[in-house]
N, C-alpha and C positions, 0 to 999 in steps of 0.2 A: 691381440697384437695386430696392428694395422698392416695391410698389404695392398698391392696394386698389380694388375696384370695388363700388359701392353702388347699389342700385335703390330708388327712393323714390316713393311714390304722390302723386297729387293729393288735395286735400281738397275736400269740399263741406260746406256748412252746411245741415242739415235745418231748422234754425230759426236766426234771428239777431235777438235782441232788443237794441236799442241804447238806452242811457240818456242822460241829459243830460251835456253836455261837462263834464269835470272841470277843476280849476285847472291841471293839467299838460298840458291839451290833448287828452287821451285821453277816449274814451267808455267807460263800463262796458258790458260785453257779457254776454249770456247766450246760449249757443249750444250746439247739438249738432253735433259734427263726425262725418263719416264719410269714411274713406279709400277711394278707388275705384281700379279697375284701369286707371289711366292713369299711366304712369310716366316719370320722367326717370332717367337714369343718370349717376353722377358717378364719375370715376376720379381717384385721387390717386396721383401718382408722386413719390417722394422725390427732392429735388435735393441736390447736394453743397454748394450755397451756401444763403443764407437767403431767397432770393426766393420769392414765392408768385405764380404766374401762373395765368391762366384762359383757356381757349378754349371757345367755344360752337358746337356743331354741331346742325343741325336739318334735317329734311326738309320743314318747313313753309314752303317758298319763297314761297308765295302770300300768306303772312301778313306784311305789311310791318312790323308792329310788332315782329317778332323783332329788328329792328335796335336796339331800345331796351335790349336785354340788354347791360349793360356788360361789357367784357372788360378791366377794370382793377380798381383797389382799391375801386370802388364796388359791385362784384358782391358779393352777400350771401354767396356761398360763400367768397370770399376773406376777408371779414370773419369768417366762422365759423372758418376755418383760423387766422387771426391770433389770435382770441380763445382758441382751444384752445392755441396755442403760448404765449401769455402766461400761461395758467393752469398749464401744465405745465413751462415753462422749456425746452422742446426748442429746439434751435438750427437744425435743418434747415429747408429750404424745401420747396415742393411745386409740381408742375405739375398743375393741376386741369383736367380735360376734362369738359365737360357735354354730354350728348346730350339735347336738348330735345324733349319730346313734349307736356308740359303747356303749355297756352296761356299766352302772356305777357299780363300785365295783364287776365286773364280771370276774376279772382275765385276761382281755384282754388289759390292759394298756390304757384305755380311757383317763385318766388324763395325762399320759405321752405323749400320742399321741397329745393331745392339746398343751402341752408344746413344743413339737417338731415343730408343725405347727406354733405356735406363734413366735418361733425363726426365721423360714423361712419367715413368713409374715412380721414381723416387720423389719427384715433385708432388705427386698425389699422396704417396704413402707417408711422407714426412710432413705433409700439409704446408709446404713452403710457399705455395701460392704464386709462383712466377707465371707471367703471361706467356703465351706461345712466342711472342716477339722477344721476350727476355731469354727464353730457352734457346732461341735461334742464335742469340749473341754468344751464349756459351757453346753451342754446337759448332760455331765457326772456329772456336779455339781448339776443338778436338780433332777436326779433320775436314778435308775438302767436301766430302759427300754427306756429312752429318746434317747440315742445315736442310738439304733437300729432303732427307728422309723424315724430317718433321713435317714438311710440306706435302709430299706425295704429288700425284697428278702428273702434269707435264711442266717443265720449267727450263729456262735458260740459265746456265751456270757460267760465271766469269771469274776473273781473278785466277786463283789456282783451283777453281771449282766451287768455292765456298760462298760466293755472292750469287744469290738465287732470285730470279724474277719470273713471274708467271708468263706462260705463253698461250696465245689463243689457239685452241685446238678443238676439233670435233671428232666424235667417233670412238669406237673401241677396237682394239687390234688383237689378232690371234698371233701368239708367239710360240716357237718351239725352241727349247734350250738344250744344247748338247753339252753335258757336263763332262769335263775331262777327268781322267783318272788320277792326275796329279795337278796340284796348284801351280801358279806362276807368280813370282814375286813382282809386285808393282815396281819396286825399286830397281830390280834387275831389268825390267822392260824399259823403263825410262833411261837407264844407263846405256842400254843397247841403242835406244833412239839417239842418244847423244853421240855414241860411237859412230853410228851410220851417217849422221849428219855433220860430223866433225869437218870443219873447213868449209861448210856450205852456209849460205845465207838462209836461215830458217825464217819464213815470213810470220808475221803476227797472225794468230789464229782468228778465224771468223766462223760464224754459223751460216751454212749455205742458205741462201734465199729459197732455193727449191724445196728444202726440207720444211721450212716454216710455212711455205705456201701449201705444201701437201697436208700438214697438220691442220691448217685453217680450213681446208676443204674437206678434211676427213677422207682423203684419197689414198687408200692403201697401196695401190699400184705405184703412184708417184712417190710415196714415202719409201717404198722398197728400193726404188731407183736412186733415192737421195741419201741413203744411209752411207756414212763414211767414218773412218777411224784412222787418224794419223799414226797410231801406234801399231797398226797391222804389220807393217814390214818388220818392225823390231820384234814383235811377238812371234811371228813366223820364223824369224831368224833363230830364235831360241827354241821354238817348238815347230819344226817344219811339218809335222804330221797334221797340224791343224788345218793346213791348206786342203788336205783330202776331205776333212770333215766339212769344210765350207762348200767344197765342190759337190759332195753327196747331197747336201740340202738343196742346192740350186738345181741339180739334175732331177730332184724329186718335185720340183715345181715351186719352190719358194720364190716369193716376190722380191726378196732381198736377203742378203746374208752379211753378217758382220761379227767381229769379235766384240765382246762386251768389255769396255774399258781397256785395261791392260791384259785381258784374257785370263785364262784360256777358254772360258765358256764361250761357245759360238751361239749366235742368235739367228733365228730364221723367221721372217715375217710371212705368214700364211694368208691366203685370200679368204678362207673360211674354215669351219670346223673340219670338214672332210679333207681339205688340203693339209691342215695341221696334222691330222692322223696319218696321211700319206708320208709326210716329211718325217714324222716321228718314227714310223715303221722303217723307213729307209736308213735312218741314222743309227738304228740298233745294230747295224752291221759295221759301223765305222770303228776302225781300230783306235784304241786309246780313249774311246767314249765310254764312260762308266755308267752314265744314266741319261735318259732323255725325258724332258718334262715339258708338258704343254701348259700354256698360261695365257692370261689376258691382261691388257693394260689400256689405259691407266687406272690406278686405284689410289685410295687415300693413303696418307702417310701414317706415322706412328699414332695409334689411338688406344685409349683405355678400353678393355673388354670386361 
């Protein structure tokens, strides 16, 4: 029986500009993604019949929200496999096994990562032979973050996030992630963003020049100062305690602090390994913080292992 294993990173948004809601219900976004060294793994094993199944394994037993990861057709990895099968006409099924490390509902695109990994794994296991560019076309149909997680590295995202273009960048960065004890719905955060901005003229989103300059120079101090997220006010409105988490990291010497995407994971940019350790230690005392993880970025996107 043929099988394939894929390792896929989490993503963070170094900036997230959010524009006014469109007629289709989506918001135009301007973002810079970075893939970070926090990985899920997806295994696809070919079945003799046409069923596509999924099981989810995790060591994050203390994180109760892991229970919200569906193990049925609602799982985005299953949807990815089905979309690939429709595109290629393959008749086989697959058993998908996901090892979760990326936090669930944490603003780090864990579900999208698994979808990207499922595309790569099933493409290899089924022998369908689609190019990376062809997989990216399918990825864009699955969700805003999925194409980037095939890419990895650093990239600018436009549209609703699904149009991805490389960004010139130097250096590697030390990050500390404060994982919240409960997830935060992306849909709820965008709804709160719309509520807060009702009656206001929301400008079209742009990527700050200062952030792109910092990446080109590999300047961690400048990057920390340029981090931005237009969803912060909405996320803090729903989860006010996250403001305390952000403040603790800054007090511990972080170069910058930001919520990842729609939250609730908080990101802290450290100057070096020792500073990363100091920030991580300080965050262990933050209320509502279930786990603290140190990481590096950028890293490659979904890859066979």
